[in-house]
ZADRENKOL-853014 format. One record per residue: residue number from 1; x, y, z of N, C-alpha, C, CB in turn; chain; residue in one letter. Coordinates in pm, whole numbers. Glycine has a CB too. Layout:
<gufi resi="NUM" n_px="X" n_py="Y" n_pz="Z" ca_px="X" ca_py="Y" ca_pz="Z" c_px="X" c_py="Y" c_pz="Z" cb_px="X" cb_py="Y" cb_pz="Z" chain="A" resn="A"/>
...
//
This chain:
<gufi resi="1" n_px="7776" n_py="6401" n_pz="-2888" ca_px="7962" ca_py="6344" ca_pz="-2887" c_px="7971" c_py="6232" c_pz="-2978" cb_px="8032" cb_py="6274" cb_pz="-2718" chain="A" resn="M"/>
<gufi resi="2" n_px="8039" n_py="6209" n_pz="-3097" ca_px="8029" ca_py="6091" ca_pz="-3156" c_px="8203" c_py="6014" c_pz="-3157" cb_px="7954" cb_py="6124" cb_pz="-3313" chain="A" resn="S"/>
<gufi resi="3" n_px="8135" n_py="5876" n_pz="-3144" ca_px="8326" ca_py="5811" ca_pz="-3109" c_px="8280" c_py="5677" c_pz="-3205" cb_px="8394" cb_py="5749" cb_pz="-2871" chain="A" resn="H"/>
<gufi resi="4" n_px="8389" n_py="5630" n_pz="-3261" ca_px="8379" ca_py="5502" ca_pz="-3333" c_px="8467" c_py="5398" c_pz="-3264" cb_px="8422" cb_py="5519" cb_pz="-3482" chain="A" resn="R"/>
<gufi resi="5" n_px="8405" n_py="5320" n_pz="-3257" ca_px="8451" ca_py="5199" ca_pz="-3157" c_px="8466" c_py="5071" c_pz="-3218" cb_px="8351" cb_py="5174" cb_pz="-3045" chain="A" resn="L"/>
<gufi resi="6" n_px="8548" n_py="4970" n_pz="-3197" ca_px="8548" ca_py="4795" ca_pz="-3226" c_px="8533" c_py="4771" c_pz="-3115" cb_px="8674" cb_py="4707" cb_pz="-3287" chain="A" resn="S"/>
<gufi resi="7" n_px="8430" n_py="4731" n_pz="-3042" ca_px="8392" ca_py="4641" ca_pz="-2934" c_px="8294" c_py="4545" c_pz="-2927" cb_px="8366" cb_py="4701" cb_pz="-2846" chain="A" resn="A"/>
<gufi resi="8" n_px="8367" n_py="4392" n_pz="-2882" ca_px="8302" ca_py="4306" ca_pz="-2918" c_px="8172" c_py="4315" c_pz="-2798" cb_px="8395" cb_py="4179" cb_pz="-2934" chain="A" resn="N"/>
<gufi resi="9" n_px="8058" n_py="4259" n_pz="-2825" ca_px="7938" ca_py="4303" ca_pz="-2711" c_px="7854" c_py="4173" c_pz="-2732" cb_px="7834" cb_py="4468" cb_pz="-2748" chain="A" resn="I"/>
<gufi resi="10" n_px="7794" n_py="4160" n_pz="-2613" ca_px="7661" ca_py="4042" ca_pz="-2614" c_px="7548" c_py="4124" c_pz="-2648" cb_px="7624" cb_py="3957" cb_pz="-2456" chain="A" resn="R"/>
<gufi resi="11" n_px="7424" n_py="4067" n_pz="-2727" ca_px="7340" ca_py="4105" ca_pz="-2791" c_px="7223" c_py="3976" c_pz="-2774" cb_px="7400" cb_py="4145" cb_pz="-2926" chain="A" resn="V"/>
<gufi resi="12" n_px="7095" n_py="4041" n_pz="-2706" ca_px="6957" ca_py="3975" ca_pz="-2689" c_px="6926" c_py="3992" c_pz="-2849" cb_px="6836" cb_py="4059" cb_pz="-2567" chain="A" resn="A"/>
<gufi resi="13" n_px="6877" n_py="3897" n_pz="-2927" ca_px="6857" ca_py="3893" ca_pz="-3047" c_px="6723" c_py="3837" c_pz="-3111" cb_px="6956" cb_py="3837" cb_pz="-3085" chain="A" resn="T"/>
<gufi resi="14" n_px="6656" n_py="3882" n_pz="-3151" ca_px="6508" ca_py="3787" ca_pz="-3232" c_px="6557" c_py="3738" c_pz="-3370" cb_px="6343" cb_py="3903" cb_pz="-3273" chain="A" resn="V"/>
<gufi resi="15" n_px="6559" n_py="3662" n_pz="-3409" ca_px="6569" ca_py="3549" ca_pz="-3546" c_px="6439" c_py="3564" c_pz="-3623" cb_px="6583" cb_py="3367" cb_pz="-3498" chain="A" resn="F"/>
<gufi resi="16" n_px="6352" n_py="3657" n_pz="-3671" ca_px="6198" ca_py="3645" ca_pz="-3701" c_px="6175" c_py="3572" c_pz="-3828" cb_px="6128" cb_py="3789" cb_pz="-3712" chain="A" resn="E"/>
<gufi resi="17" n_px="6062" n_py="3540" n_pz="-3876" ca_px="6081" ca_py="3470" ca_pz="-3973" c_px="6113" c_py="3571" c_pz="-4132" cb_px="5951" cb_py="3376" cb_pz="-3965" chain="A" resn="P"/>
<gufi resi="18" n_px="6173" n_py="3488" n_pz="-4213" ca_px="6230" ca_py="3519" ca_pz="-4344" c_px="6385" c_py="3547" c_pz="-4307" cb_px="6150" cb_py="3652" cb_pz="-4420" chain="A" resn="G"/>
<gufi resi="19" n_px="6435" n_py="3544" n_pz="-4219" ca_px="6580" ca_py="3572" ca_pz="-4214" c_px="6604" c_py="3704" c_pz="-4157" cb_px="6643" cb_py="3564" cb_pz="-4349" chain="A" resn="G"/>
<gufi resi="20" n_px="6518" n_py="3791" n_pz="-4092" ca_px="6538" ca_py="3895" ca_pz="-4054" c_px="6561" c_py="3889" c_pz="-3885" cb_px="6433" cb_py="3971" cb_pz="-4110" chain="A" resn="K"/>
<gufi resi="21" n_px="6681" n_py="4009" n_pz="-3864" ca_px="6744" ca_py="3974" ca_pz="-3766" c_px="6737" c_py="4116" c_pz="-3646" cb_px="6888" cb_py="3924" cb_pz="-3827" chain="A" resn="V"/>
<gufi resi="22" n_px="6690" n_py="4093" n_pz="-3543" ca_px="6622" ca_py="4194" ca_pz="-3440" c_px="6684" c_py="4213" c_pz="-3328" cb_px="6495" cb_py="4159" cb_pz="-3398" chain="A" resn="R"/>
<gufi resi="23" n_px="6770" n_py="4351" n_pz="-3268" ca_px="6844" ca_py="4343" ca_pz="-3175" c_px="6755" c_py="4379" c_pz="-3080" cb_px="6960" cb_py="4408" cb_pz="-3184" chain="A" resn="P"/>
<gufi resi="24" n_px="6739" n_py="4330" n_pz="-2973" ca_px="6671" ca_py="4357" ca_pz="-2842" c_px="6752" c_py="4470" c_pz="-2736" cb_px="6656" cb_py="4208" cb_pz="-2768" chain="A" resn="V"/>
<gufi resi="25" n_px="6810" n_py="4389" n_pz="-2677" ca_px="6928" ca_py="4489" ca_pz="-2574" c_px="7051" c_py="4444" c_pz="-2607" cb_px="6921" cb_py="4473" cb_pz="-2397" chain="A" resn="W"/>
<gufi resi="26" n_px="7145" n_py="4512" n_pz="-2569" ca_px="7328" ca_py="4479" ca_pz="-2559" c_px="7355" c_py="4524" c_pz="-2422" cb_px="7447" cb_py="4580" cb_pz="-2680" chain="A" resn="F"/>
<gufi resi="27" n_px="7510" n_py="4449" n_pz="-2417" ca_px="7598" ca_py="4497" ca_pz="-2253" c_px="7696" c_py="4567" c_pz="-2346" cb_px="7688" cb_py="4346" cb_pz="-2117" chain="A" resn="E"/>
<gufi resi="28" n_px="7708" n_py="4655" n_pz="-2278" ca_px="7856" ca_py="4735" ca_pz="-2316" c_px="7872" c_py="4777" c_pz="-2174" cb_px="7855" cb_py="4883" cb_pz="-2444" chain="A" resn="W"/>
<gufi resi="29" n_px="8002" n_py="4789" n_pz="-2146" ca_px="8087" ca_py="4857" ca_pz="-1977" c_px="7988" c_py="4785" c_pz="-1872" cb_px="8077" cb_py="5084" cb_pz="-1941" chain="A" resn="N"/>
<gufi resi="30" n_px="7956" n_py="4673" n_pz="-1876" ca_px="7910" ca_py="4619" ca_pz="-1752" c_px="7763" c_py="4699" c_pz="-1746" cb_px="8022" cb_py="4650" cb_pz="-1618" chain="A" resn="R"/>
<gufi resi="31" n_px="7714" n_py="4738" n_pz="-1831" ca_px="7573" ca_py="4827" ca_pz="-1860" c_px="7501" c_py="4763" c_pz="-2010" cb_px="7621" cb_py="5022" cb_pz="-1887" chain="A" resn="Q"/>
<gufi resi="32" n_px="7343" n_py="4726" n_pz="-1918" ca_px="7250" ca_py="4651" ca_pz="-2013" c_px="7191" c_py="4804" c_pz="-2094" cb_px="7108" cb_py="4537" cb_pz="-1915" chain="A" resn="R"/>
<gufi resi="33" n_px="7155" n_py="4823" n_pz="-2206" ca_px="7085" ca_py="4878" ca_pz="-2282" c_px="6968" c_py="4839" c_pz="-2369" cb_px="7153" cb_py="4912" cb_pz="-2331" chain="A" resn="H"/>
<gufi resi="34" n_px="6869" n_py="4873" n_pz="-2332" ca_px="6745" ca_py="4844" ca_pz="-2387" c_px="6760" c_py="4942" c_pz="-2499" cb_px="6617" cb_py="4861" cb_pz="-2289" chain="A" resn="L"/>
<gufi resi="35" n_px="6712" n_py="4816" n_pz="-2636" ca_px="6712" ca_py="4903" ca_pz="-2756" c_px="6568" c_py="4934" c_pz="-2764" cb_px="6772" cb_py="4836" cb_pz="-2894" chain="A" resn="I"/>
<gufi resi="36" n_px="6523" n_py="5059" n_pz="-2815" ca_px="6386" ca_py="5118" ca_pz="-2771" c_px="6362" c_py="5150" c_pz="-2936" cb_px="6387" cb_py="5272" cb_pz="-2640" chain="A" resn="K"/>
<gufi resi="37" n_px="6459" n_py="5157" n_pz="-3026" ca_px="6422" ca_py="5148" ca_pz="-3176" c_px="6560" c_py="5154" c_pz="-3267" cb_px="6316" cb_py="5279" cb_pz="-3219" chain="A" resn="E"/>
<gufi resi="38" n_px="6489" n_py="5093" n_pz="-3361" ca_px="6609" ca_py="5047" ca_pz="-3453" c_px="6580" c_py="5145" c_pz="-3560" cb_px="6612" cb_py="4879" cb_pz="-3509" chain="A" resn="T"/>
<gufi resi="39" n_px="6669" n_py="5233" n_pz="-3621" ca_px="6627" ca_py="5377" ca_pz="-3725" c_px="6674" c_py="5334" c_pz="-3830" cb_px="6693" cb_py="5537" cb_pz="-3698" chain="A" resn="T"/>
<gufi resi="40" n_px="6800" n_py="5236" n_pz="-3843" ca_px="6825" ca_py="5195" ca_pz="-3970" c_px="6910" c_py="5094" c_pz="-3991" cb_px="6862" cb_py="5286" cb_pz="-4036" chain="A" resn="Y"/>
<gufi resi="41" n_px="6888" n_py="5020" n_pz="-4105" ca_px="6944" ca_py="4896" ca_pz="-4106" c_px="7037" c_py="4912" c_pz="-4235" cb_px="6832" cb_py="4776" cb_pz="-4108" chain="A" resn="V"/>
<gufi resi="42" n_px="7149" n_py="4871" n_pz="-4281" ca_px="7179" ca_py="4805" ca_pz="-4368" c_px="7313" c_py="4720" c_pz="-4369" cb_px="7166" cb_py="4881" cb_pz="-4454" chain="A" resn="W"/>
<gufi resi="43" n_px="7342" n_py="4671" n_pz="-4504" ca_px="7437" ca_py="4528" ca_pz="-4547" c_px="7574" c_py="4572" c_pz="-4597" cb_px="7363" cb_py="4430" cb_pz="-4683" chain="A" resn="K"/>
<gufi resi="44" n_px="7682" n_py="4517" n_pz="-4594" ca_px="7813" ca_py="4531" ca_pz="-4591" c_px="7866" c_py="4393" c_pz="-4627" cb_px="7859" cb_py="4584" cb_pz="-4461" chain="A" resn="G"/>
<gufi resi="45" n_px="8013" n_py="4406" n_pz="-4627" ca_px="8065" ca_py="4290" ca_pz="-4650" c_px="8229" c_py="4306" c_pz="-4612" cb_px="8029" cb_py="4249" cb_pz="-4800" chain="A" resn="M"/>
<gufi resi="46" n_px="8280" n_py="4203" n_pz="-4563" ca_px="8407" ca_py="4225" ca_pz="-4496" c_px="8479" c_py="4090" c_pz="-4523" cb_px="8392" cb_py="4262" cb_pz="-4335" chain="A" resn="K"/>
<gufi resi="47" n_px="8531" n_py="4100" n_pz="-4595" ca_px="8598" ca_py="3989" ca_pz="-4672" c_px="8486" c_py="3903" c_pz="-4779" cb_px="8665" cb_py="3881" cb_pz="-4550" chain="A" resn="G"/>
<gufi resi="48" n_px="8460" n_py="3772" n_pz="-4699" ca_px="8321" ca_py="3697" ca_pz="-4788" c_px="8252" c_py="3698" c_pz="-4650" cb_px="8340" cb_py="3507" cb_pz="-4883" chain="A" resn="D"/>
<gufi resi="49" n_px="8270" n_py="3769" n_pz="-4540" ca_px="8187" ca_py="3753" ca_pz="-4484" c_px="8067" c_py="3866" c_pz="-4457" cb_px="8245" cb_py="3710" cb_pz="-4402" chain="A" resn="A"/>
<gufi resi="50" n_px="7911" n_py="3813" n_pz="-4488" ca_px="7825" ca_py="3944" ca_pz="-4476" c_px="7774" c_py="4012" c_pz="-4318" cb_px="7689" cb_py="3907" cb_pz="-4559" chain="A" resn="K"/>
<gufi resi="51" n_px="7789" n_py="4145" n_pz="-4341" ca_px="7754" ca_py="4251" ca_pz="-4225" c_px="7624" c_py="4314" c_pz="-4222" cb_px="7844" cb_py="4363" cb_pz="-4228" chain="A" resn="L"/>
<gufi resi="52" n_px="7563" n_py="4269" n_pz="-4134" ca_px="7448" ca_py="4381" ca_pz="-4123" c_px="7462" c_py="4474" c_pz="-3967" cb_px="7281" cb_py="4290" cb_pz="-4130" chain="A" resn="I"/>
<gufi resi="53" n_px="7438" n_py="4576" n_pz="-4046" ca_px="7453" ca_py="4676" ca_pz="-3919" c_px="7325" c_py="4745" c_pz="-3899" cb_px="7570" cb_py="4792" cb_pz="-3939" chain="A" resn="H"/>
<gufi resi="54" n_px="7329" n_py="4774" n_pz="-3785" ca_px="7216" ca_py="4832" ca_pz="-3711" c_px="7229" c_py="4956" c_pz="-3649" cb_px="7177" cb_py="4752" cb_pz="-3616" chain="A" resn="F"/>
<gufi resi="55" n_px="7154" n_py="5077" n_pz="-3666" ca_px="7154" ca_py="5163" ca_pz="-3563" c_px="7040" c_py="5186" c_pz="-3512" cb_px="7205" cb_py="5268" cb_pz="-3588" chain="A" resn="A"/>
<gufi resi="56" n_px="7065" n_py="5193" n_pz="-3350" ca_px="6966" ca_py="5169" ca_pz="-3277" c_px="6981" c_py="5288" c_pz="-3150" cb_px="6971" cb_py="5012" cb_pz="-3238" chain="A" resn="V"/>
<gufi resi="57" n_px="6870" n_py="5314" n_pz="-3090" ca_px="6858" ca_py="5407" ca_pz="-2994" c_px="6803" c_py="5326" c_pz="-2843" cb_px="6754" cb_py="5522" cb_pz="-3056" chain="A" resn="T"/>
<gufi resi="58" n_px="6815" n_py="5367" n_pz="-2744" ca_px="6790" ca_py="5337" ca_pz="-2615" c_px="6717" c_py="5468" c_pz="-2559" cb_px="6923" cb_py="5297" cb_pz="-2539" chain="A" resn="D"/>
<gufi resi="59" n_px="6699" n_py="5554" n_pz="-2666" ca_px="6634" ca_py="5694" ca_pz="-2626" c_px="6717" c_py="5805" c_pz="-2599" cb_px="6556" cb_py="5684" cb_pz="-2507" chain="A" resn="E"/>
<gufi resi="60" n_px="6832" n_py="5752" n_pz="-2568" ca_px="6951" ca_py="5867" ca_pz="-2484" c_px="7090" c_py="5867" c_pz="-2584" cb_px="7012" cb_py="5793" cb_pz="-2289" chain="A" resn="A"/>
<gufi resi="61" n_px="7103" n_py="5765" n_pz="-2629" ca_px="7189" ca_py="5758" ca_pz="-2719" c_px="7158" c_py="5670" c_pz="-2867" cb_px="7295" cb_py="5712" cb_pz="-2644" chain="A" resn="N"/>
<gufi resi="62" n_px="7252" n_py="5703" n_pz="-2954" ca_px="7219" ca_py="5657" ca_pz="-3106" c_px="7360" c_py="5540" c_pz="-3062" cb_px="7239" cb_py="5810" cb_pz="-3276" chain="A" resn="L"/>
<gufi resi="63" n_px="7360" n_py="5436" n_pz="-3115" ca_px="7456" ca_py="5323" ca_pz="-3162" c_px="7451" c_py="5263" c_pz="-3223" cb_px="7489" cb_py="5256" cb_pz="-3118" chain="A" resn="F"/>
<gufi resi="64" n_px="7565" n_py="5228" n_pz="-3321" ca_px="7607" ca_py="5115" ca_pz="-3459" c_px="7622" c_py="4985" c_pz="-3374" cb_px="7784" cb_py="5154" cb_pz="-3563" chain="A" resn="E"/>
<gufi resi="65" n_px="7544" n_py="4869" n_pz="-3417" ca_px="7560" ca_py="4758" ca_pz="-3363" c_px="7612" c_py="4688" c_pz="-3493" cb_px="7436" cb_py="4704" cb_pz="-3289" chain="A" resn="L"/>
<gufi resi="66" n_px="7725" n_py="4610" n_pz="-3528" ca_px="7745" ca_py="4513" ca_pz="-3608" c_px="7724" c_py="4355" c_pz="-3602" cb_px="7844" cb_py="4534" cb_pz="-3627" chain="A" resn="T"/>
<gufi resi="67" n_px="7685" n_py="4310" n_pz="-3681" ca_px="7591" ca_py="4151" ca_pz="-3687" c_px="7694" c_py="4083" c_pz="-3794" cb_px="7384" cb_py="4159" cb_pz="-3764" chain="A" resn="Y"/>
<gufi resi="68" n_px="7800" n_py="4038" n_pz="-3770" ca_px="7884" ca_py="3919" ca_pz="-3847" c_px="7818" c_py="3793" c_pz="-3867" cb_px="8010" cb_py="3880" cb_pz="-3773" chain="A" resn="N"/>
<gufi resi="69" n_px="7725" n_py="3758" n_pz="-4012" ca_px="7706" ca_py="3665" ca_pz="-4008" c_px="7740" c_py="3496" c_pz="-4002" cb_px="7677" cb_py="3703" cb_pz="-4047" chain="A" resn="T"/>
<gufi resi="70" n_px="7926" n_py="3543" n_pz="-4053" ca_px="8004" ca_py="3423" ca_pz="-4074" c_px="8011" c_py="3364" c_pz="-3927" cb_px="8155" cb_py="3454" cb_pz="-4142" chain="A" resn="A"/>
<gufi resi="71" n_px="8106" n_py="3485" n_pz="-3836" ca_px="8103" ca_py="3417" ca_pz="-3709" c_px="7997" c_py="3440" c_pz="-3613" cb_px="8214" cb_py="3442" cb_pz="-3647" chain="A" resn="D"/>
<gufi resi="72" n_px="7879" n_py="3492" n_pz="-3635" ca_px="7776" ca_py="3517" ca_pz="-3567" c_px="7835" c_py="3593" c_pz="-3407" cb_px="7693" cb_py="3372" cb_pz="-3561" chain="A" resn="Q"/>
<gufi resi="73" n_px="7894" n_py="3719" n_pz="-3462" ca_px="7967" ca_py="3798" ca_pz="-3305" c_px="7890" c_py="3907" c_pz="-3384" cb_px="8186" cb_py="3820" cb_pz="-3254" chain="A" resn="T"/>
<gufi resi="74" n_px="7898" n_py="3999" n_pz="-3258" ca_px="7857" ca_py="4145" ca_pz="-3251" c_px="7939" c_py="4259" c_pz="-3184" cb_px="7739" cb_py="4147" cb_pz="-3187" chain="A" resn="W"/>
<gufi resi="75" n_px="7958" n_py="4334" n_pz="-3264" ca_px="8046" ca_py="4456" ca_pz="-3220" c_px="7999" c_py="4562" c_pz="-3237" cb_px="8160" cb_py="4471" cb_pz="-3274" chain="A" resn="T"/>
<gufi resi="76" n_px="8001" n_py="4654" n_pz="-3123" ca_px="7947" ca_py="4775" ca_pz="-3116" c_px="8102" c_py="4874" c_pz="-3221" cb_px="7910" cb_py="4818" cb_pz="-2915" chain="A" resn="L"/>
<gufi resi="77" n_px="8025" n_py="4944" n_pz="-3345" ca_px="8124" ca_py="4984" ca_pz="-3380" c_px="8107" c_py="5130" c_pz="-3348" cb_px="8153" cb_py="4943" cb_pz="-3505" chain="A" resn="A"/>
<gufi resi="78" n_px="8001" n_py="5198" n_pz="-3317" ca_px="7993" ca_py="5339" ca_pz="-3281" c_px="7881" c_py="5392" c_pz="-3182" cb_px="7978" cb_py="5409" cb_pz="-3402" chain="A" resn="G"/>
<gufi resi="79" n_px="7923" n_py="5506" n_pz="-3114" ca_px="7825" ca_py="5583" ca_pz="-3009" c_px="7812" c_py="5719" c_pz="-3042" cb_px="7874" cb_py="5580" cb_pz="-2860" chain="A" resn="V"/>
<gufi resi="80" n_px="7719" n_py="5780" n_pz="-3046" ca_px="7685" ca_py="5928" ca_pz="-3039" c_px="7604" c_py="5949" c_pz="-2921" cb_px="7608" cb_py="5981" cb_pz="-3163" chain="A" resn="E"/>
<gufi resi="81" n_px="7655" n_py="5982" n_pz="-2815" ca_px="7600" ca_py="6014" ca_pz="-2685" c_px="7529" c_py="6137" c_pz="-2716" cb_px="7704" cb_py="6030" cb_pz="-2568" chain="A" resn="A"/>
<gufi resi="82" n_px="7413" n_py="6165" n_pz="-2657" ca_px="7349" ca_py="6330" ca_pz="-2619" c_px="7407" c_py="6375" c_pz="-2526" cb_px="7202" cb_py="6353" cb_pz="-2576" chain="A" resn="Q"/>
//
């Protein structure tokens, strides 16, 4: 079952050399989800803000996380539950 969302979330992130961003875990609904794999990354724009989208899995579900580089916020944009 797939759901589109727009929930602000807290994300632990590693900023690697070369400007690469890698989410490690995130909290949603008072539950911590450890990211086991990033399956796809793409970029987009919202007005003047650059967005980086991540398709990630915790081995049970697939999530779409979005990082807004302008205001440095994270959003949970979608969930596909097993």
